[in-house]
MIZA-176134 format. One record per atom (N, C-alpha, C): residue number from 1; residue in one letter; atom name; y negated, z, x negated. Coordinates in Angstrom, 2 decimals, m for minus. Example, Ala and Ser with C-alpha at 12.3 -4.5 7.8 and 13.67 -1.06 7.14 Angstrom:
2
[vexza 1, 'A', 'N', [5.69, 7.80, m13.19]]
[vexza 1, 'A', 'CA', [4.50, 7.80, m12.30]]
[vexza 1, 'A', 'C', [3.30, 7.80, m13.20]]
[vexza 2, 'S', 'N', [2.25, 7.08, m12.85]]
[vexza 2, 'S', 'CA', [1.06, 7.14, m13.67]]
[vexza 2, 'S', 'C', [m0.03, 7.87, m12.90]]
***
This chain:
76
[vexza 1, 'M', 'N', [70.65, 6.75, 19.47]]
[vexza 1, 'M', 'CA', [70.04, 7.53, 20.58]]
[vexza 1, 'M', 'C', [68.03, 7.30, 20.30]]
[vexza 2, 'T', 'N', [67.90, 7.55, 21.55]]
[vexza 2, 'T', 'CA', [66.32, 6.87, 21.14]]
[vexza 2, 'T', 'C', [65.39, 7.76, 21.28]]
[vexza 3, 'T', 'N', [64.53, 7.35, 20.59]]
[vexza 3, 'T', 'CA', [63.48, 8.54, 20.35]]
[vexza 3, 'T', 'C', [61.99, 8.35, 20.72]]
[vexza 4, 'L', 'N', [61.72, 9.39, 20.79]]
[vexza 4, 'L', 'CA', [60.88, 10.55, 22.21]]
[vexza 4, 'L', 'C', [58.92, 9.34, 22.02]]
[vexza 5, 'P', 'N', [58.64, 8.81, 21.38]]
[vexza 5, 'P', 'CA', [57.82, 7.46, 20.81]]
[vexza 5, 'P', 'C', [58.55, 6.04, 22.08]]
[vexza 6, 'I', 'N', [59.81, 6.13, 21.85]]
[vexza 6, 'I', 'CA', [60.34, 4.64, 22.18]]
[vexza 6, 'I', 'C', [60.52, 5.22, 23.98]]
[vexza 7, 'K', 'N', [60.74, 5.80, 24.00]]
[vexza 7, 'K', 'CA', [61.25, 6.32, 25.87]]
[vexza 7, 'K', 'C', [59.45, 6.58, 26.50]]
[vexza 8, 'M', 'N', [58.95, 7.18, 25.51]]
[vexza 8, 'M', 'CA', [57.16, 6.82, 26.19]]
[vexza 8, 'M', 'C', [56.84, 6.19, 26.35]]
[vexza 9, 'T', 'N', [57.24, 4.84, 25.83]]
[vexza 9, 'T', 'CA', [56.39, 3.58, 25.42]]
[vexza 9, 'T', 'C', [56.86, 2.92, 27.23]]
[vexza 10, 'V', 'N', [58.15, 3.04, 27.41]]
[vexza 10, 'V', 'CA', [59.44, 2.91, 28.17]]
[vexza 10, 'V', 'C', [58.79, 3.22, 29.49]]
[vexza 11, 'D', 'N', [58.59, 4.71, 29.66]]
[vexza 11, 'D', 'CA', [57.85, 5.32, 30.25]]
[vexza 11, 'D', 'C', [56.82, 4.66, 31.10]]
[vexza 12, 'I', 'N', [56.10, 4.24, 30.74]]
[vexza 12, 'I', 'CA', [54.39, 3.91, 30.59]]
[vexza 12, 'I', 'C', [54.97, 2.99, 31.54]]
[vexza 13, 'L', 'N', [55.49, 1.62, 30.75]]
[vexza 13, 'L', 'CA', [55.23, 1.09, 30.47]]
[vexza 13, 'L', 'C', [56.31, 0.25, 32.21]]
[vexza 14, 'S', 'N', [56.87, 1.15, 32.38]]
[vexza 14, 'S', 'CA', [58.00, 1.10, 33.74]]
[vexza 14, 'S', 'C', [56.85, 1.88, 35.49]]
[vexza 15, 'H', 'N', [55.82, 2.86, 34.66]]
[vexza 15, 'H', 'CA', [55.14, 2.74, 35.25]]
[vexza 15, 'H', 'C', [53.95, 1.83, 36.03]]
[vexza 16, 'L', 'N', [53.73, 1.68, 34.43]]
[vexza 16, 'L', 'CA', [52.83, 0.56, 34.58]]
[vexza 16, 'L', 'C', [52.79, m0.93, 35.62]]
[vexza 17, 'Y', 'N', [53.73, m1.12, 35.74]]
[vexza 17, 'Y', 'CA', [54.89, m2.27, 36.18]]
[vexza 17, 'Y', 'C', [54.91, m1.80, 37.95]]
[vexza 18, 'N', 'N', [54.67, m0.98, 37.93]]
[vexza 18, 'N', 'CA', [54.38, m0.08, 39.54]]
[vexza 18, 'N', 'C', [53.69, m0.32, 40.05]]
[vexza 19, 'D', 'N', [52.74, 0.00, 38.98]]
[vexza 19, 'D', 'CA', [51.03, 0.29, 39.80]]
[vexza 19, 'D', 'C', [51.14, 2.01, 39.94]]
[vexza 20, 'N', 'N', [51.71, 2.21, 39.60]]
[vexza 20, 'N', 'CA', [51.36, 4.00, 39.78]]
[vexza 20, 'N', 'C', [50.14, 4.83, 38.98]]
[vexza 21, 'F', 'N', [49.25, 4.17, 37.87]]
[vexza 21, 'F', 'CA', [48.26, 4.29, 37.10]]
[vexza 21, 'F', 'C', [47.11, 3.30, 37.33]]
[vexza 22, 'D', 'N', [45.89, 4.20, 37.09]]
[vexza 22, 'D', 'CA', [45.17, 3.20, 37.07]]
[vexza 22, 'D', 'C', [44.30, 3.61, 35.66]]
[vexza 23, 'T', 'N', [44.45, 4.38, 34.97]]
[vexza 23, 'T', 'CA', [44.24, 5.39, 33.79]]
[vexza 23, 'T', 'C', [45.47, 5.35, 33.40]]
[vexza 24, 'L', 'N', [45.16, 5.14, 31.71]]
[vexza 24, 'L', 'CA', [45.98, 5.95, 30.73]]
[vexza 24, 'L', 'C', [45.77, 6.96, 29.99]]
[vexza 25, 'Y', 'N', [45.86, 8.31, 29.98]]
[vexza 25, 'Y', 'CA', [45.21, 8.79, 28.26]]
[vexza 25, 'Y', 'C', [46.44, 8.97, 27.83]]
[vexza 26, 'L', 'N', [46.21, 8.59, 26.32]]
[vexza 26, 'L', 'CA', [46.80, 8.62, 25.42]]
[vexza 26, 'L', 'C', [46.32, 9.50, 24.37]]
[vexza 27, 'V', 'N', [47.33, 10.59, 24.35]]
[vexza 27, 'V', 'CA', [47.17, 11.32, 22.59]]
[vexza 27, 'V', 'C', [47.98, 11.26, 21.68]]
[vexza 28, 'A', 'N', [46.51, 10.00, 20.92]]
[vexza 28, 'A', 'CA', [48.30, 9.52, 19.58]]
[vexza 28, 'A', 'C', [46.57, 8.80, 18.54]]
[vexza 29, 'G', 'N', [47.06, 8.49, 17.60]]
[vexza 29, 'G', 'CA', [46.38, 7.24, 16.87]]
[vexza 29, 'G', 'C', [47.78, 6.74, 15.96]]
[vexza 30, 'D', 'N', [48.51, 6.69, 16.76]]
[vexza 30, 'D', 'CA', [49.16, 5.82, 15.42]]
[vexza 30, 'D', 'C', [48.80, 4.08, 16.10]]
[vexza 31, 'G', 'N', [48.70, 3.12, 15.15]]
[vexza 31, 'G', 'CA', [49.38, 1.76, 14.97]]
[vexza 31, 'G', 'C', [50.10, 1.33, 16.06]]
[vexza 32, 'D', 'N', [51.03, 1.83, 16.41]]
[vexza 32, 'D', 'CA', [52.47, 1.28, 16.55]]
[vexza 32, 'D', 'C', [51.91, 0.97, 18.26]]
[vexza 33, 'Y', 'N', [51.47, 2.06, 18.79]]
[vexza 33, 'Y', 'CA', [50.98, 2.08, 20.33]]
[vexza 33, 'Y', 'C', [50.09, 0.74, 20.70]]
[vexza 34, 'L', 'N', [49.53, m0.10, 20.17]]
[vexza 34, 'L', 'CA', [48.60, m1.14, 19.57]]
[vexza 34, 'L', 'C', [48.86, m2.08, 20.76]]
[vexza 35, 'P', 'N', [50.28, m2.63, 20.78]]
[vexza 35, 'P', 'CA', [50.93, m3.32, 21.70]]
[vexza 35, 'P', 'C', [50.74, m2.77, 23.40]]
[vexza 36, 'L', 'N', [51.35, m1.04, 23.37]]
[vexza 36, 'L', 'CA', [51.39, m1.01, 24.43]]
[vexza 36, 'L', 'C', [49.53, m1.06, 25.38]]
[vexza 37, 'I', 'N', [48.92, m0.27, 24.44]]
[vexza 37, 'I', 'CA', [47.76, m0.34, 24.72]]
[vexza 37, 'I', 'C', [47.32, m1.55, 25.14]]
[vexza 38, 'K', 'N', [47.46, m2.73, 24.66]]
[vexza 38, 'K', 'CA', [46.76, m4.56, 24.99]]
[vexza 38, 'K', 'C', [47.50, m4.42, 26.51]]
[vexza 39, 'E', 'N', [48.74, m4.29, 26.49]]
[vexza 39, 'E', 'CA', [49.23, m4.71, 28.02]]
[vexza 39, 'E', 'C', [48.74, m3.93, 29.25]]
[vexza 40, 'V', 'N', [49.01, m2.37, 28.77]]
[vexza 40, 'V', 'CA', [47.99, m1.73, 29.70]]
[vexza 40, 'V', 'C', [46.60, m2.56, 30.28]]
[vexza 41, 'I', 'N', [45.77, m2.71, 29.37]]
[vexza 41, 'I', 'CA', [44.55, m3.29, 29.38]]
[vexza 41, 'I', 'C', [44.98, m4.91, 29.64]]
[vexza 42, 'R', 'N', [45.44, m5.27, 29.69]]
[vexza 42, 'R', 'CA', [45.71, m7.21, 30.17]]
[vexza 42, 'R', 'C', [45.97, m6.65, 31.72]]
[vexza 43, 'R', 'N', [46.70, m6.03, 32.51]]
[vexza 43, 'R', 'CA', [46.79, m5.46, 33.61]]
[vexza 43, 'R', 'C', [46.13, m4.69, 34.58]]
[vexza 44, 'G', 'N', [45.21, m4.70, 33.98]]
[vexza 44, 'G', 'CA', [43.95, m4.01, 34.60]]
[vexza 44, 'G', 'C', [43.15, m2.49, 34.99]]
[vexza 45, 'K', 'N', [44.44, m2.13, 33.75]]
[vexza 45, 'K', 'CA', [44.54, m0.63, 34.05]]
[vexza 45, 'K', 'C', [43.05, 0.19, 32.83]]
[vexza 46, 'L', 'N', [42.76, 1.34, 33.30]]
[vexza 46, 'L', 'CA', [41.62, 1.72, 31.52]]
[vexza 46, 'L', 'C', [42.87, 2.53, 30.87]]
[vexza 47, 'V', 'N', [42.87, 2.22, 29.34]]
[vexza 47, 'V', 'CA', [43.33, 3.54, 28.42]]
[vexza 47, 'V', 'C', [42.37, 4.38, 28.03]]
[vexza 48, 'Y', 'N', [42.04, 5.52, 27.94]]
[vexza 48, 'Y', 'CA', [41.85, 6.22, 27.23]]
[vexza 48, 'Y', 'C', [42.73, 7.62, 25.59]]
[vexza 49, 'L', 'N', [41.95, 7.14, 24.76]]
[vexza 49, 'L', 'CA', [42.37, 7.70, 23.66]]
[vexza 49, 'L', 'C', [41.47, 9.29, 23.21]]
[vexza 50, 'A', 'N', [42.73, 10.10, 22.74]]
[vexza 50, 'A', 'CA', [42.48, 11.42, 21.93]]
[vexza 50, 'A', 'C', [43.47, 11.19, 20.84]]
[vexza 51, 'F', 'N', [42.66, 11.32, 19.93]]
[vexza 51, 'F', 'CA', [43.46, 11.17, 18.54]]
[vexza 51, 'F', 'C', [42.77, 12.56, 17.39]]
[vexza 52, 'F', 'N', [43.29, 12.88, 16.44]]
[vexza 52, 'F', 'CA', [42.87, 13.33, 15.59]]
[vexza 52, 'F', 'C', [42.43, 12.58, 13.99]]
[vexza 53, 'S', 'N', [41.11, 13.02, 13.77]]
[vexza 53, 'S', 'CA', [41.60, 11.93, 12.77]]
[vexza 53, 'S', 'C', [42.41, 11.24, 11.38]]
[vexza 54, 'R', 'N', [42.58, 12.62, 10.85]]
[vexza 54, 'R', 'CA', [43.54, 12.73, 10.30]]
[vexza 54, 'R', 'C', [44.57, 11.65, 10.61]]
[vexza 55, 'G', 'N', [45.46, 11.48, 11.91]]
[vexza 55, 'G', 'CA', [46.70, 9.89, 11.87]]
[vexza 55, 'G', 'C', [45.87, 8.97, 13.07]]
[vexza 56, 'L', 'N', [44.82, 8.89, 12.98]]
[vexza 56, 'L', 'CA', [44.40, 7.82, 13.56]]
[vexza 56, 'L', 'C', [44.80, 6.39, 12.82]]
[vexza 57, 'N', 'N', [44.78, 5.16, 13.50]]
[vexza 57, 'N', 'CA', [44.73, 3.87, 12.93]]
[vexza 57, 'N', 'C', [42.89, 3.31, 13.77]]
[vexza 58, 'K', 'N', [42.28, 3.80, 13.12]]
[vexza 58, 'K', 'CA', [40.98, 2.48, 12.94]]
[vexza 58, 'K', 'C', [41.37, 1.57, 14.29]]
[vexza 59, 'E', 'N', [42.41, 0.94, 13.95]]
[vexza 59, 'E', 'CA', [42.39, m0.60, 14.66]]
[vexza 59, 'E', 'C', [42.48, 0.06, 16.10]]
[vexza 60, 'L', 'N', [42.91, 1.29, 16.92]]
[vexza 60, 'L', 'CA', [43.25, 1.67, 18.25]]
[vexza 60, 'L', 'C', [41.74, 1.34, 18.84]]
[vexza 61, 'L', 'N', [40.32, 2.15, 18.57]]
[vexza 61, 'L', 'CA', [38.76, 2.17, 18.65]]
[vexza 61, 'L', 'C', [38.89, 1.33, 19.26]]
[vexza 62, 'N', 'N', [38.66, m0.19, 19.02]]
[vexza 62, 'N', 'CA', [38.33, m1.09, 19.42]]
[vexza 62, 'N', 'C', [39.29, m1.74, 20.53]]
[vexza 63, 'H', 'N', [40.39, m0.85, 21.17]]
[vexza 63, 'H', 'CA', [40.43, m2.22, 22.14]]
[vexza 63, 'H', 'C', [41.32, m1.21, 23.67]]
[vexza 64, 'V', 'N', [40.37, 0.50, 23.13]]
[vexza 64, 'V', 'CA', [40.83, 1.73, 24.65]]
[vexza 64, 'V', 'C', [39.47, 1.09, 24.91]]
[vexza 65, 'D', 'N', [39.13, 1.80, 26.30]]
[vexza 65, 'D', 'CA', [38.30, 2.37, 27.06]]
[vexza 65, 'D', 'C', [37.24, 3.53, 26.42]]
[vexza 66, 'K', 'N', [37.60, 4.66, 26.17]]
[vexza 66, 'K', 'CA', [36.71, 5.44, 25.94]]
[vexza 66, 'K', 'C', [37.31, 6.75, 24.73]]
[vexza 67, 'Y', 'N', [37.31, 7.18, 24.28]]
[vexza 67, 'Y', 'CA', [37.63, 7.58, 23.10]]
[vexza 67, 'Y', 'C', [37.49, 9.05, 23.08]]
[vexza 68, 'I', 'N', [38.33, 10.14, 22.18]]
[vexza 68, 'I', 'CA', [37.33, 11.20, 21.80]]
[vexza 68, 'I', 'C', [38.00, 11.63, 20.55]]
[vexza 69, 'C', 'N', [37.66, 12.46, 19.72]]
[vexza 69, 'C', 'CA', [37.87, 12.91, 18.48]]
[vexza 69, 'C', 'C', [38.54, 14.15, 18.47]]
[vexza 70, 'L', 'N', [39.86, 14.84, 18.57]]
[vexza 70, 'L', 'CA', [39.41, 16.44, 19.10]]
[vexza 70, 'L', 'C', [39.74, 16.89, 17.43]]
[vexza 71, 'D', 'N', [39.34, 16.16, 16.87]]
[vexza 71, 'D', 'CA', [38.86, 17.51, 15.24]]
[vexza 71, 'D', 'C', [37.23, 18.77, 15.53]]
[vexza 72, 'E', 'N', [36.78, 17.72, 16.83]]
[vexza 72, 'E', 'CA', [35.42, 17.81, 17.04]]
[vexza 72, 'E', 'C', [36.03, 19.71, 18.51]]
[vexza 73, 'V', 'N', [36.39, 19.14, 19.12]]
[vexza 73, 'V', 'CA', [37.42, 20.25, 19.38]]
[vexza 73, 'V', 'C', [38.25, 21.49, 18.59]]
[vexza 74, 'Y', 'N', [38.90, 21.44, 18.21]]
[vexza 74, 'Y', 'CA', [40.24, 21.96, 17.59]]
[vexza 74, 'Y', 'C', [39.32, 22.82, 16.47]]
[vexza 75, 'F', 'N', [38.55, 21.89, 15.45]]
[vexza 75, 'F', 'CA', [38.26, 22.63, 14.20]]
[vexza 75, 'F', 'C', [36.94, 22.95, 13.76]]
[vexza 76, 'D', 'N', [35.98, 22.98, 14.84]]
[vexza 76, 'D', 'CA', [34.39, 23.77, 14.71]]
[vexza 76, 'D', 'C', [34.74, 24.92, 14.83]]
***
């Protein structure tokens, strides 16, 4: 059985290769998404990241075009 993150990654890559979007909005903080982010950017698309600080791999911040910490939105 395929897990949800793998299905999501396959869907994103499928849409990427079919040129179906210009900007990827990813709500995640897991470093496992770094190769996906790099591929999306390599193909000339923008990547916007939203995350909660507790689950963030800070390496992601160096590779996305824009990001927002959801802590400030949900926990103020």
